SENUMAR-528630 format. One record per residue: residue number from 1; residue in one letter; y, x, z of N, C-alpha, C, O, CB in turn. Coordinates in nm, 2 decimals. Glycine has a CB too. Layout:
! SENUMAR-528630
+-----+----+--------+--------+--------+--------+--------+--------+--------+--------+--------+--------+--------+--------+--------+--------+--------+
:   i : aa :    nc2 :    nc1 :    nc3 :   cac2 :   cac1 :   cac3 :    cc2 :    cc1 :    cc3 :    oc2 :    oc1 :    oc3 :   cbc2 :   cbc1 :   cbc3 :
+-----+----+--------+--------+--------+--------+--------+--------+--------+--------+--------+--------+--------+--------+--------+--------+--------+
: NUM :  a :      Y :      X :      Z :      Y :      X :      Z :      Y :      X :      Z :      Y :      X :      Z :      Y :      X :      Z :
...
+-----+----+--------+--------+--------+--------+--------+--------+--------+--------+--------+--------+--------+--------+--------+--------+--------+
This chain:
! SENUMAR-528630
+-----+----+--------+--------+--------+--------+--------+--------+--------+--------+--------+--------+--------+--------+--------+--------+--------+
:   i : aa :    nc2 :    nc1 :    nc3 :   cac2 :   cac1 :   cac3 :    cc2 :    cc1 :    cc3 :    oc2 :    oc1 :    oc3 :   cbc2 :   cbc1 :   cbc3 :
+-----+----+--------+--------+--------+--------+--------+--------+--------+--------+--------+--------+--------+--------+--------+--------+--------+
:   1 :  x : -17.79 :   6.57 :  22.64 : -17.73 :   6.44 :  22.62 : -17.81 :   6.34 :  22.69 : -17.93 :   6.35 :  22.71 : -17.73 :   6.41 :  22.46 :
:   2 :  x : -17.74 :   6.24 :  22.74 : -17.80 :   6.13 :  22.81 : -17.74 :   6.00 :  22.78 : -17.62 :   5.99 :  22.73 : -17.79 :   6.15 :  22.97 :
:   3 :  x : -17.82 :   5.89 :  22.80 : -17.77 :   5.76 :  22.77 : -17.79 :   5.67 :  22.89 : -17.90 :   5.68 :  22.96 : -17.84 :   5.69 :  22.64 :
:   4 :  x : -17.70 :   5.58 :  22.92 : -17.70 :   5.50 :  23.04 : -17.69 :   5.36 :  23.01 : -17.64 :   5.32 :  22.91 : -17.60 :   5.54 :  23.14 :
:   5 :  x : -17.75 :   5.28 :  23.10 : -17.73 :   5.13 :  23.10 : -17.73 :   5.08 :  23.24 : -17.81 :   5.13 :  23.33 : -17.84 :   5.06 :  23.01 :
:   6 :  x : -17.65 :   4.98 :  23.27 : -17.64 :   4.93 :  23.41 : -17.63 :   4.78 :  23.40 : -17.56 :   4.72 :  23.32 : -17.51 :   4.98 :  23.48 :
:   7 :  x : -17.71 :   4.71 :  23.48 : -17.71 :   4.56 :  23.49 : -17.65 :   4.53 :  23.63 : -17.71 :   4.57 :  23.73 : -17.85 :   4.50 :  23.47 :
:   8 :  x : -17.54 :   4.47 :  23.64 : -17.48 :   4.44 :  23.77 : -17.50 :   4.29 :  23.81 : -17.52 :   4.21 :  23.73 : -17.33 :   4.47 :  23.77 :
:   9 :  x : -17.50 :   4.27 :  23.94 : -17.50 :   4.14 :  24.00 : -17.63 :   4.06 :  23.96 : -17.63 :   3.94 :  23.94 : -17.38 :   4.06 :  23.96 :
:  10 :  x : -17.74 :   4.13 :  23.95 : -17.87 :   4.07 :  23.92 : -17.92 :   3.99 :  24.05 : -17.92 :   4.05 :  24.16 : -17.98 :   4.18 :  23.88 :
:  11 :  x : -17.96 :   3.87 :  24.03 : -17.99 :   3.78 :  24.15 : -18.13 :   3.81 :  24.19 : -18.21 :   3.71 :  24.19 : -17.97 :   3.64 :  24.11 :
:  12 :  x : -18.16 :   3.93 :  24.24 : -18.28 :   3.96 :  24.31 : -18.26 :   4.07 :  24.41 : -18.17 :   4.16 :  24.38 : -18.39 :   4.00 :  24.20 :
:  13 :  x : -18.33 :   4.06 :  24.52 : -18.30 :   4.16 :  24.62 : -18.35 :   4.30 :  24.58 : -18.45 :   4.31 :  24.51 : -18.36 :   4.12 :  24.75 :
:  14 :  x : -18.28 :   4.41 :  24.62 : -18.32 :   4.54 :  24.59 : -18.46 :   4.58 :  24.64 : -18.52 :   4.67 :  24.59 : -18.22 :   4.64 :  24.63 :
:  15 :  x : -18.50 :   4.52 :  24.76 : -18.63 :   4.55 :  24.81 : -18.74 :   4.51 :  24.72 : -18.85 :   4.56 :  24.73 : -18.64 :   4.49 :  24.95 :
:  16 :  x : -18.72 :   4.41 :  24.64 : -18.82 :   4.37 :  24.54 : -18.82 :   4.45 :  24.41 : -18.92 :   4.46 :  24.34 : -18.80 :   4.22 :  24.51 :
:  17 :  x : -18.70 :   4.51 :  24.38 : -18.68 :   4.59 :  24.26 : -18.72 :   4.73 :  24.28 : -18.76 :   4.80 :  24.18 : -18.54 :   4.57 :  24.21 :
:  18 :  x : -18.70 :   4.79 :  24.40 : -18.72 :   4.93 :  24.42 : -18.87 :   4.98 :  24.39 : -18.89 :   5.08 :  24.33 : -18.69 :   4.97 :  24.56 :
:  19 :  x : -18.97 :   4.90 :  24.43 : -19.11 :   4.94 :  24.40 : -19.13 :   4.95 :  24.25 : -19.21 :   5.03 :  24.20 : -19.21 :   4.85 :  24.46 :
:  20 :  x : -19.07 :   4.86 :  24.17 : -19.08 :   4.86 :  24.02 : -19.01 :   4.98 :  23.96 : -19.07 :   5.05 :  23.87 : -19.03 :   4.73 :  23.96 :
:  21 :  x : -18.90 :   5.02 :  24.02 : -18.82 :   5.13 :  23.96 : -18.90 :   5.26 :  23.99 : -18.89 :   5.36 :  23.92 : -18.68 :   5.14 :  24.02 :
:  22 :  x : -18.97 :   5.27 :  24.11 : -19.04 :   5.39 :  24.14 : -19.16 :   5.41 :  24.05 : -19.21 :   5.52 :  24.03 : -19.10 :   5.38 :  24.29 :
:  23 :  x : -19.21 :   5.30 :  23.99 : -19.33 :   5.32 :  23.90 : -19.29 :   5.40 :  23.77 : -19.38 :   5.47 :  23.72 : -19.38 :   5.18 :  23.86 :
:  24 :  x : -19.17 :   5.38 :  23.72 : -19.13 :   5.44 :  23.59 : -19.04 :   5.56 :  23.60 : -19.01 :   5.62 :  23.50 : -19.06 :   5.33 :  23.51 :
:  25 :  x : -19.00 :   5.60 :  23.72 : -18.91 :   5.72 :  23.73 : -18.98 :   5.84 :  23.68 : -19.09 :   5.88 :  23.73 : -18.87 :   5.74 :  23.88 :
:  26 :  x : -18.92 :   5.91 :  23.59 : -18.98 :   6.04 :  23.53 : -19.07 :   6.02 :  23.42 : -19.12 :   6.12 :  23.36 : -19.04 :   6.11 :  23.64 :
:  27 :  x : -19.11 :   5.90 :  23.38 : -19.20 :   5.88 :  23.27 : -19.14 :   5.88 :  23.13 : -19.02 :   5.86 :  23.12 : -19.27 :   5.74 :  23.29 :
:  28 :  x : -19.22 :   5.90 :  23.03 : -19.17 :   5.89 :  22.89 : -19.13 :   5.74 :  22.87 : -19.17 :   5.65 :  22.94 : -19.28 :   5.93 :  22.79 :
:  29 :  x : -19.04 :   5.72 :  22.77 : -18.98 :   5.59 :  22.74 : -19.09 :   5.49 :  22.70 : -19.10 :   5.38 :  22.75 : -18.88 :   5.60 :  22.63 :
:  30 :  x : -19.18 :   5.53 :  22.61 : -19.29 :   5.44 :  22.57 : -19.38 :   5.41 :  22.69 : -19.42 :   5.29 :  22.70 : -19.37 :   5.50 :  22.45 :
:  31 :  x : -19.42 :   5.51 :  22.76 : -19.51 :   5.48 :  22.88 : -19.44 :   5.39 :  22.98 : -19.50 :   5.31 :  23.04 : -19.54 :   5.62 :  22.94 :
:  32 :  x : -19.31 :   5.41 :  23.00 : -19.24 :   5.33 :  23.10 : -19.23 :   5.19 :  23.05 : -19.25 :   5.09 :  23.14 : -19.09 :   5.39 :  23.12 :
:  33 :  x : -19.21 :   5.16 :  22.93 : -19.20 :   5.03 :  22.87 : -19.34 :   4.96 :  22.88 : -19.35 :   4.84 :  22.91 : -19.15 :   5.02 :  22.73 :
:  34 :  x : -19.44 :   5.03 :  22.86 : -19.58 :   4.98 :  22.87 : -19.61 :   4.94 :  23.02 : -19.67 :   4.83 :  23.04 : -19.68 :   5.08 :  22.82 :
:  35 :  x : -19.57 :   5.03 :  23.11 : -19.60 :   5.00 :  23.25 : -19.52 :   4.87 :  23.29 : -19.57 :   4.78 :  23.36 : -19.55 :   5.12 :  23.34 :
:  36 :  x : -19.39 :   4.86 :  23.25 : -19.31 :   4.75 :  23.29 : -19.36 :   4.62 :  23.22 : -19.35 :   4.51 :  23.28 : -19.17 :   4.77 :  23.25 :
:  37 :  x : -19.42 :   4.63 :  23.10 : -19.47 :   4.51 :  23.03 : -19.59 :   4.45 :  23.11 : -19.60 :   4.33 :  23.11 : -19.51 :   4.54 :  22.89 :
:  38 :  x : -19.67 :   4.53 :  23.16 : -19.79 :   4.48 :  23.23 : -19.79 :   4.48 :  23.38 : -19.89 :   4.45 :  23.44 : -19.91 :   4.57 :  23.19 :
:  39 :  x : -19.67 :   4.50 :  23.43 : -19.65 :   4.48 :  23.58 : -19.61 :   4.34 :  23.60 : -19.51 :   4.29 :  23.54 : -19.54 :   4.58 :  23.63 :
:  40 :  x : -19.68 :   4.27 :  23.69 : -19.64 :   4.13 :  23.72 : -19.51 :   4.11 :  23.80 : -19.47 :   4.21 :  23.87 : -19.76 :   4.06 :  23.79 :
:  41 :  x : -19.45 :   4.00 :  23.78 : -19.33 :   3.97 :  23.86 : -19.20 :   3.97 :  23.78 : -19.20 :   4.03 :  23.67 : -19.32 :   4.07 :  23.97 :
:  42 :  x : -19.10 :   3.90 :  23.83 : -18.97 :   3.89 :  23.76 : -18.90 :   4.02 :  23.76 : -18.82 :   4.05 :  23.67 : -18.89 :   3.78 :  23.83 :
:  43 :  x : -18.92 :   4.11 :  23.87 : -18.85 :   4.23 :  23.88 : -18.88 :   4.33 :  23.76 : -18.79 :   4.40 :  23.72 : -18.88 :   4.30 :  24.01 :
:  44 :  x : -19.00 :   4.33 :  23.72 : -19.03 :   4.42 :  23.61 : -18.97 :   4.37 :  23.48 : -18.93 :   4.46 :  23.39 : -19.19 :   4.42 :  23.59 :
:  45 :  x : -18.95 :   4.24 :  23.46 : -18.88 :   4.20 :  23.34 : -18.73 :   4.24 :  23.34 : -18.68 :   4.28 :  23.24 : -18.89 :   4.04 :  23.33 :
:  46 :  x : -18.67 :   4.23 :  23.46 : -18.53 :   4.27 :  23.47 : -18.51 :   4.42 :  23.44 : -18.42 :   4.46 :  23.37 : -18.47 :   4.23 :  23.60 :
:  47 :  x : -18.60 :   4.50 :  23.50 : -18.59 :   4.65 :  23.48 : -18.62 :   4.68 :  23.34 : -18.56 :   4.77 :  23.28 : -18.69 :   4.72 :  23.58 :
:  48 :  x : -18.72 :   4.61 :  23.28 : -18.75 :   4.64 :  23.14 : -18.63 :   4.62 :  23.05 : -18.61 :   4.69 :  22.95 : -18.87 :   4.56 :  23.09 :
:  49 :  x : -18.56 :   4.51 :  23.07 : -18.44 :   4.48 :  22.99 : -18.34 :   4.59 :  23.00 : -18.28 :   4.62 :  22.90 : -18.38 :   4.34 :  23.04 :
:  50 :  x : -18.32 :   4.65 :  23.12 : -18.22 :   4.75 :  23.13 : -18.27 :   4.88 :  23.07 : -18.19 :   4.95 :  23.00 : -18.19 :   4.78 :  23.28 :
:  51 :  x : -18.39 :   4.91 :  23.08 : -18.45 :   5.03 :  23.01 : -18.44 :   5.02 :  22.86 : -18.40 :   5.12 :  22.79 : -18.60 :   5.05 :  23.05 :
:  52 :  x : -18.47 :   4.90 :  22.81 : -18.45 :   4.88 :  22.66 : -18.31 :   4.89 :  22.62 : -18.28 :   4.94 :  22.51 : -18.51 :   4.74 :  22.62 :
:  53 :  x : -18.21 :   4.85 :  22.70 : -18.07 :   4.86 :  22.67 : -18.03 :   5.00 :  22.67 : -17.95 :   5.05 :  22.58 : -17.99 :   4.78 :  22.77 :
:  54 :  x : -18.08 :   5.08 :  22.76 : -18.05 :   5.23 :  22.76 : -18.11 :   5.30 :  22.64 : -18.04 :   5.39 :  22.58 : -18.10 :   5.29 :  22.89 :
:  55 :  x : -18.23 :   5.25 :  22.60 : -18.29 :   5.31 :  22.48 : -18.21 :   5.28 :  22.35 : -18.19 :   5.36 :  22.27 : -18.43 :   5.26 :  22.46 :
:  56 :  x : -18.16 :   5.16 :  22.35 : -18.08 :   5.12 :  22.23 : -17.94 :   5.19 :  22.23 : -17.90 :   5.23 :  22.13 : -18.05 :   4.96 :  22.24 :
:  57 :  x : -17.89 :   5.22 :  22.35 : -17.76 :   5.30 :  22.36 : -17.79 :   5.44 :  22.31 : -17.71 :   5.50 :  22.24 : -17.71 :   5.30 :  22.50 :
:  58 :  x : -17.90 :   5.49 :  22.35 : -17.94 :   5.63 :  22.31 : -17.95 :   5.64 :  22.16 : -17.90 :   5.74 :  22.10 : -18.06 :   5.68 :  22.38 :
:  59 :  x : -18.02 :   5.55 :  22.10 : -18.05 :   5.55 :  21.96 : -17.92 :   5.52 :  21.87 : -17.90 :   5.59 :  21.78 : -18.16 :   5.45 :  21.92 :
:  60 :  x : -17.85 :   5.42 :  21.91 : -17.73 :   5.38 :  21.83 : -17.60 :   5.45 :  21.86 : -17.53 :   5.49 :  21.76 : -17.71 :   5.23 :  21.85 :
:  61 :  x : -17.58 :   5.48 :  21.98 : -17.45 :   5.55 :  22.02 : -17.45 :   5.70 :  22.02 : -17.35 :   5.76 :  21.99 : -17.40 :   5.50 :  22.15 :
:  62 :  x : -17.57 :   5.76 :  22.05 : -17.58 :   5.90 :  22.07 : -17.67 :   5.97 :  21.97 : -17.69 :   6.09 :  21.97 : -17.62 :   5.94 :  22.21 :
:  63 :  x : -17.73 :   5.89 :  21.88 : -17.82 :   5.94 :  21.77 : -17.93 :   6.03 :  21.83 : -17.96 :   6.13 :  21.78 : -17.74 :   6.03 :  21.67 :
:  64 :  x : -17.99 :   5.98 :  21.94 : -18.11 :   6.05 :  22.00 : -18.24 :   5.99 :  21.95 : -18.24 :   5.87 :  21.90 : -18.10 :   6.03 :  22.16 :
:  65 :  x : -18.34 :   6.07 :  21.95 : -18.47 :   6.03 :  21.90 : -18.55 :   5.96 :  22.01 : -18.57 :   6.02 :  22.12 : -18.55 :   6.15 :  21.85 :
:  66 :  x : -18.59 :   5.83 :  21.99 : -18.65 :   5.76 :  22.10 : -18.79 :   5.82 :  22.14 : -18.83 :   5.79 :  22.25 : -18.68 :   5.62 :  22.05 :
:  67 :  x : -18.85 :   5.90 :  22.06 : -18.98 :   5.96 :  22.09 : -18.96 :   6.07 :  22.19 : -19.06 :   6.11 :  22.26 : -19.05 :   6.01 :  21.97 :
:  68 :  x : -18.84 :   6.13 :  22.20 : -18.82 :   6.24 :  22.29 : -18.75 :   6.20 :  22.42 : -18.71 :   6.29 :  22.50 : -18.74 :   6.35 :  22.23 :
:  69 :  x : -18.74 :   6.07 :  22.45 : -18.66 :   6.02 :  22.57 : -18.76 :   6.01 :  22.69 : -18.87 :   5.97 :  22.67 : -18.59 :   5.89 :  22.54 :
:  70 :  x : -18.70 :   6.03 :  22.80 : -18.77 :   6.00 :  22.93 : -18.67 :   5.94 :  23.03 : -18.55 :   5.96 :  23.02 : -18.84 :   6.12 :  22.99 :
:  71 :  x : -18.73 :   5.87 :  23.13 : -18.64 :   5.81 :  23.23 : -18.61 :   5.91 :  23.33 : -18.69 :   5.95 :  23.42 : -18.72 :   5.69 :  23.30 :
:  72 :  x : -18.48 :   5.96 :  23.33 : -18.44 :   6.07 :  23.42 : -18.40 :   6.02 :  23.55 : -18.44 :   6.07 :  23.65 : -18.32 :   6.15 :  23.35 :
:  73 :  x : -18.32 :   5.91 :  23.55 : -18.28 :   5.85 :  23.68 : -18.29 :   5.69 :  23.66 : -18.27 :   5.64 :  23.56 : -18.13 :   5.89 :  23.71 :
:  74 :  x : -18.33 :   5.63 :  23.77 : -18.34 :   5.48 :  23.77 : -18.32 :   5.44 :  23.92 : -18.37 :   5.50 :  24.01 : -18.47 :   5.43 :  23.72 :
:  75 :  x : -18.23 :   5.34 :  23.94 : -18.21 :   5.30 :  24.07 : -18.19 :   5.14 :  24.08 : -18.15 :   5.08 :  23.98 : -18.09 :   5.37 :  24.13 :
:  76 :  x : -18.20 :   5.09 :  24.19 : -18.17 :   4.95 :  24.22 : -18.10 :   4.94 :  24.35 : -18.16 :   4.94 :  24.46 : -18.31 :   4.86 :  24.22 :
:  77 :  x : -17.97 :   4.94 :  24.35 : -17.89 :   4.94 :  24.47 : -17.84 :   4.80 :  24.50 : -17.85 :   4.71 :  24.42 : -17.76 :   5.03 :  24.45 :
:  78 :  x : -17.80 :   4.78 :  24.63 : -17.76 :   4.65 :  24.67 : -17.62 :   4.61 :  24.62 : -17.53 :   4.69 :  24.63 : -17.76 :   4.65 :  24.83 :
:  79 :  x : -17.61 :   4.49 :  24.57 : -17.49 :   4.43 :  24.53 : -17.43 :   4.34 :  24.64 : -17.48 :   4.35 :  24.76 : -17.50 :   4.36 :  24.40 :
:  80 :  x : -17.34 :   4.26 :  24.61 : -17.28 :   4.17 :  24.71 : -17.38 :   4.06 :  24.75 : -17.47 :   4.02 :  24.67 : -17.16 :   4.10 :  24.65 :
:  81 :  x : -17.37 :   4.02 :  24.87 : -17.46 :   3.92 :  24.93 : -17.39 :   3.78 :  24.94 : -17.28 :   3.78 :  25.00 : -17.52 :   3.96 :  25.07 :
:  82 :  x : -17.44 :   3.68 :  24.89 : -17.39 :   3.55 :  24.91 : -17.44 :   3.49 :  25.03 : -17.56 :   3.49 :  25.06 : -17.42 :   3.45 :  24.78 :
:  83 :  x : -17.35 :   3.43 :  25.12 : -17.39 :   3.37 :  25.24 : -17.39 :   3.22 :  25.23 : -17.29 :   3.16 :  25.20 : -17.30 :   3.42 :  25.36 :
:  84 :  x : -17.50 :   3.16 :  25.26 : -17.52 :   3.02 :  25.26 : -17.57 :   2.97 :  25.39 : -17.63 :   3.04 :  25.46 : -17.61 :   2.97 :  25.14 :
:  85 :  x : -17.54 :   2.84 :  25.42 : -17.59 :   2.79 :  25.55 : -17.68 :   2.67 :  25.53 : -17.67 :   2.60 :  25.43 : -17.46 :   2.74 :  25.63 :
:  86 :  x : -17.77 :   2.66 :  25.62 : -17.87 :   2.55 :  25.62 : -17.87 :   2.49 :  25.76 : -17.86 :   2.56 :  25.86 : -18.01 :   2.60 :  25.58 :
:  87 :  x : -17.90 :   2.36 :  25.76 : -17.90 :   2.29 :  25.89 : -18.02 :   2.34 :  25.98 : -18.13 :   2.35 :  25.93 : -17.91 :   2.14 :  25.87 :
:  88 :  x : -17.99 :   2.38 :  26.10 : -18.09 :   2.42 :  26.19 : -18.12 :   2.32 :  26.30 : -18.07 :   2.21 :  26.30 : -18.05 :   2.56 :  26.25 :
:  89 :  x : -18.20 :   2.36 :  26.39 : -18.24 :   2.27 :  26.50 : -18.12 :   2.25 :  26.60 : -18.03 :   2.34 :  26.61 : -18.36 :   2.33 :  26.58 :
:  90 :  x : -18.11 :   2.13 :  26.66 : -18.01 :   2.09 :  26.76 : -17.87 :   2.10 :  26.71 : -17.78 :   2.14 :  26.78 : -18.03 :   2.18 :  26.88 :
:  91 :  x : -17.85 :   2.07 :  26.58 : -17.72 :   2.06 :  26.53 : -17.66 :   2.20 :  26.49 : -17.54 :   2.21 :  26.47 : -17.63 :   2.00 :  26.62 :
:  92 :  x : -17.74 :   2.30 :  26.49 : -17.69 :   2.43 :  26.46 : -17.70 :   2.46 :  26.31 : -17.76 :   2.38 :  26.24 : -17.77 :   2.54 :  26.54 :
:  93 :  x : -17.64 :   2.57 :  26.27 : -17.65 :   2.61 :  26.13 : -17.72 :   2.75 :  26.13 : -17.68 :   2.84 :  26.21 : -17.51 :   2.62 :  26.06 :
:  94 :  x : -17.81 :   2.77 :  26.04 : -17.88 :   2.90 :  26.02 : -17.84 :   2.96 :  25.89 : -17.83 :   2.89 :  25.79 : -18.03 :   2.89 :  26.04 :
:  95 :  x : -17.81 :   3.09 :  25.89 : -17.76 :   3.15 :  25.77 : -17.87 :   3.19 :  25.67 : -17.97 :   3.24 :  25.72 : -17.67 :   3.28 :  25.81 :
:  96 :  x : -17.84 :   3.17 :  25.55 : -17.93 :   3.22 :  25.44 : -17.86 :   3.33 :  25.36 : -17.74 :   3.30 :  25.32 : -17.98 :   3.10 :  25.35 :
:  97 :  x : -17.92 :   3.44 :  25.34 : -17.86 :   3.55 :  25.27 : -17.92 :   3.56 :  25.13 : -18.04 :   3.58 :  25.11 : -17.87 :   3.69 :  25.34 :
:  98 :  x : -17.84 :   3.54 :  25.03 : -17.89 :   3.55 :  24.89 : -17.84 :   3.68 :  24.83 : -17.72 :   3.70 :  24.80 : -17.83 :   3.43 :  24.80 :
:  99 :  x : -17.93 :   3.78 :  24.82 : -17.89 :   3.91 :  24.79 : -17.89 :   3.93 :  24.64 : -17.96 :   3.86 :  24.56 : -17.99 :   4.01 :  24.85 :
: 100 :  x : -17.81 :   4.03 :  24.60 : -17.81 :   4.07 :  24.45 : -17.82 :   4.22 :  24.44 : -17.81 :   4.29 :  24.54 : -17.67 :   4.02 :  24.39 :
: 101 :  x : -17.84 :   4.27 :  24.32 : -17.87 :   4.41 :  24.30 : -17.79 :   4.46 :  24.18 : -17.74 :   4.39 :  24.09 : -18.02 :   4.44 :  24.28 :
: 102 :  x : -17.77 :   4.59 :  24.17 : -17.72 :   4.66 :  24.06 : -17.83 :   4.76 :  24.01 : -17.88 :   4.84 :  24.09 : -17.59 :   4.74 :  24.09 :
: 103 :  x : -17.88 :   4.74 :  23.89 : -17.99 :   4.82 :  23.83 : -17.93 :   4.92 :  23.73 : -17.85 :   4.88 :  23.64 : -18.10 :   4.74 :  23.76 :
: 104 :  x : -17.96 :   5.05 :  23.75 : -17.90 :   5.15 :  23.66 : -18.01 :   5.24 :  23.61 : -18.11 :   5.28 :  23.68 : -17.80 :   5.23 :  23.73 :
: 105 :  x : -18.01 :   5.28 :  23.48 : -18.11 :   5.36 :  23.41 : -18.03 :   5.47 :  23.33 : -17.94 :   5.45 :  23.26 : -18.20 :   5.28 :  23.32 :
: 106 :  x : -18.08 :   5.60 :  23.35 : -18.03 :   5.71 :  23.27 : -18.15 :   5.77 :  23.19 : -18.25 :   5.81 :  23.25 : -17.96 :   5.81 :  23.36 :
: 107 :  x : -18.14 :   5.78 :  23.06 : -18.24 :   5.84 :  22.97 : -18.19 :   5.97 :  22.92 : -18.08 :   5.98 :  22.89 : -18.28 :   5.74 :  22.86 :
: 108 :  x : -18.28 :   6.07 :  22.92 : -18.25 :   6.20 :  22.87 : -18.35 :   6.24 :  22.77 : -18.46 :   6.19 :  22.77 : -18.23 :   6.31 :  22.98 :
: 109 :  x : -18.31 :   6.34 :  22.68 : -18.41 :   6.39 :  22.59 : -18.48 :   6.51 :  22.65 : -18.43 :   6.58 :  22.74 : -18.33 :   6.44 :  22.46 :
: 110 :  x : -18.61 :   6.52 :  22.61 : -18.69 :   6.63 :  22.67 : -18.64 :   6.76 :  22.61 : -18.60 :   6.77 :  22.50 : -18.84 :   6.61 :  22.63 :
: 111 :  x : -18.64 :   6.86 :  22.70 : -18.61 :   7.00 :  22.65 : -18.73 :   7.06 :  22.58 : -18.84 :   7.06 :  22.64 : -18.56 :   7.09 :  22.77 :
: 112 :  x : -18.71 :   7.11 :  22.46 : -18.82 :   7.18 :  22.39 : -18.81 :   7.32 :  22.42 : -18.71 :   7.39 :  22.39 : -18.81 :   7.15 :  22.24 :
: 113 :  x : -18.92 :   7.37 :  22.48 : -18.93 :   7.52 :  22.51 : -19.03 :   7.58 :  22.42 : -19.15 :   7.59 :  22.45 : -18.97 :   7.54 :  22.66 :
: 114 :  x : -18.98 :   7.62 :  22.30 : -19.06 :   7.69 :  22.20 : -19.03 :   7.84 :  22.21 : -18.92 :   7.88 :  22.21 : -19.04 :   7.63 :  22.06 :
: 115 :  x : -19.14 :   7.92 :  22.21 : -19.12 :   8.06 :  22.20 : -19.11 :   8.10 :  22.05 : -19.18 :   8.04 :  21.97 : -19.23 :   8.14 :  22.27 :
: 116 :  x : -19.04 :   8.21 :  22.03 : -19.02 :   8.25 :  21.89 : -19.15 :   8.32 :  21.85 : -19.22 :   8.39 :  21.93 : -18.91 :   8.35 :  21.88 :
: 117 :  x : -19.19 :   8.30 :  21.72 : -19.31 :   8.35 :  21.67 : -19.31 :   8.50 :  21.65 : -19.20 :   8.56 :  21.62 : -19.35 :   8.29 :  21.54 :
: 118 :  x : -19.42 :   8.57 :  21.68 : -19.42 :   8.72 :  21.66 : -19.40 :   8.80 :  21.78 : -19.43 :   8.92 :  21.78 : -19.33 :   8.75 :  21.55 :
: 119 :  x : -19.34 :   8.74 :  21.88 : -19.32 :   8.82 :  22.00 : -19.43 :   8.80 :  22.10 : -19.49 :   8.69 :  22.11 : -19.18 :   8.77 :  22.07 :
: 120 :  x : -19.46 :   8.91 :  22.17 : -19.57 :   8.90 :  22.27 : -19.52 :   8.96 :  22.40 : -19.42 :   9.03 :  22.40 : -19.70 :   8.97 :  22.22 :
: 121 :  x : -19.58 :   8.92 :  22.51 : -19.54 :   8.97 :  22.64 : -19.59 :   9.11 :  22.67 : -19.54 :   9.18 :  22.75 : -19.59 :   8.88 :  22.75 :
: 122 :  x : -19.70 :   9.15 :  22.60 : -19.76 :   9.29 :  22.63 : -19.68 :   9.40 :  22.56 : -19.58 :   9.37 :  22.49 : -19.90 :   9.29 :  22.58 :
: 123 :  x : -19.73 :   9.52 :  22.58 : -19.67 :   9.63 :  22.52 : -19.70 :   9.64 :  22.37 : -19.81 :   9.60 :  22.32 : -19.72 :   9.77 :  22.58 :
: 124 :  x : -19.60 :   9.67 :  22.29 : -19.62 :   9.68 :  22.15 : -19.67 :   9.82 :  22.10 : -19.63 :   9.92 :  22.17 : -19.49 :   9.64 :  22.07 :
: 125 :  x : -19.75 :   9.82 :  22.00 : -19.81 :   9.95 :  21.96 : -19.74 :  10.00 :  21.83 : -19.78 :  10.11 :  21.79 : -19.95 :   9.94 :  21.94 :
+-----+----+--------+--------+--------+--------+--------+--------+--------+--------+--------+--------+--------+--------+--------+--------+--------+
């Protein structure tokens, strides 16, 4: 079972968000939230918000245990770019690109690999 959350049209470039998403990929939910809390910058706040939303979706919609969750997938893809113009030298116009992003998070439950009691790998006597 997995739970997802997506934030679209976030007004920050994906090049600023991708290093933050790389920090928490594959980590436990609590560890990921701790890392995001103490990482400086606006990008960590935006990613933290999406991770918390995915955790709330997992707990409320899918009845998953928050202690067994980990960040399975996380991405920050490029969204639409707003093009603005600014006056340049000699009466020219220079373009300003205001980039946006789509942030997506997928949380999954850890697989429990428990061996049955009483069985051994060696020969039985």
